N, C-alpha and C positions, 0 to 999 in steps of 0.2 A: 470350230466357229470362235471367231476371234473375241478377246474376250477383255471390254473396255475398262480401262481401272481409273476412277479417279481421287485423292486424299486431297484429306483437306487436315490440316494439324489444329492441336489445341494442346494451349499449357503443359501440365504437366502433366494428364494423362498419356499424351505422344500421338504416333502414327492414328486417324484412319483413314481408314477405304473402304470404297463400294465398290467392288468387284461381281457385274452378276454374270452368274453362269455360263448362260445363253441368252439371247435377246428372245425373248416371248416364252418363257419359262414362265410356269406361274405357280400356285402354290394353291389345290384347292381341299386342303385341311392339314391337319395335322401330321398327317402319315407323310405326308410329300415334304411337308416341313422339315419333321424330325429326320425325312431321310436325306437332304440339302444338308443338313448343320452333320447329319454323319459324315456325309461325300466331304463336307470342307475339314472338317475336324479331325480324321478318321486318326491322327497319327500324333495328337496333341496327348499329353498325360495331363490329369486333372480337373479341374471346376473351372468351364471355362461359361461367359453366359455374351450371349451373342445376339445379335439382333440382325434380322431381316427385313428387307426393307422391301415396298410394296409398291404399285402404283393403285387406281381406280379398278384396276381389272383383276387384280390380282395377283398381278407378272412382276417377277423376281426382278429389281431395278438395284439392289447391291446388300450390302452383309454388312456388318463392325463386327469385329471382336471389341467387346465395350471395355472387358478387365482378366486378365492374365494371375491365377493364384486368388484364392481362396480372401484373401487380405484387401485387395482391390476390390474383389468384388461387394465385401460386407461393406462396401462403404460406397458403392454403385448409385448417381443418385440418374436424373433426369435428364442431366446433360449433354452426357455422352450419345445418348439416345436420341436427341432433336438435333445435335450437328449431324450426326451422318444421314437423319431424314434431311435436313435441308441440303446436304453434297450431293444427293442425290435426285433432291427434289421427289418423293415418298409419297404418298397419301395416307399410308399406315403402314404399323408393323408391328411383328410377330419378336417376343424378348425368349430366347432357348437357353435353359442353361444344361452344357452337355457336363456332364459327369461320366469319365471311364468307369469309375468305382462302387458309384454311390447307387442305392438304391431310387424305385422310379416314382415315390410317392414324397411330395413336397413337407414339409413342416409346416408348426402352425403359424409358425414364427412367419417361416418363408412365403407363403399365401399372403399371408397381411403386408409384408413387405414390396410383394410384384403385385399386387391390388395397388397401395399409393401408388407403385411406379407407374403404375397403368393410368392412373386418376391423375399425376403431375404429366405427363406427356398429353392427355387428352386436357386438362385445362391449356395446352399451348398449341394445339391444335391438331396436332400425331394422336389419332385410336391407337391402343394396342388393341389386334385381336384375339391374342393369345398368350400364354404362356408355357410355352411344351417343356418337359421336361425329358433329355435323350437321354439314357445311356447304353454302353454295349449289349442289354439284356430285351431293349424296346425303347417303346415312350408313354408317354400319358399327357395330358392334354387338362389345362385348365376349367379351360370352357366346355370343352365337349362331351358329349354325354357319358 
């Protein structure tokens, strides 16, 4: 299948891209989101925050790497998430922290940070469904039971 690639540029953060891996592929839970993130970022090193953009039926409509490296990830705001959602006309998002060598559980500071990020995105009309932490050893979901 062909891949659709659209990009929108944003000031100092660089290039954003929306790349559906296949038409109609859906995200039916944290396991499928974790698998998709692992497939997209398999050869990357370090911690990378990633956004998966979904339509109303939870089908994948785009992805965006939000920051590269811990320095950018620590200053992450809702703006790049919202810009990516507008580029691919997404209705919801899943924020993923991909870390090759990190532990699966989020720290208390990280949980508060992503909760505040989700609130800010929701204030602008983009509900964040989940925060998933993906490592080589597996995944952990903030919203999953």
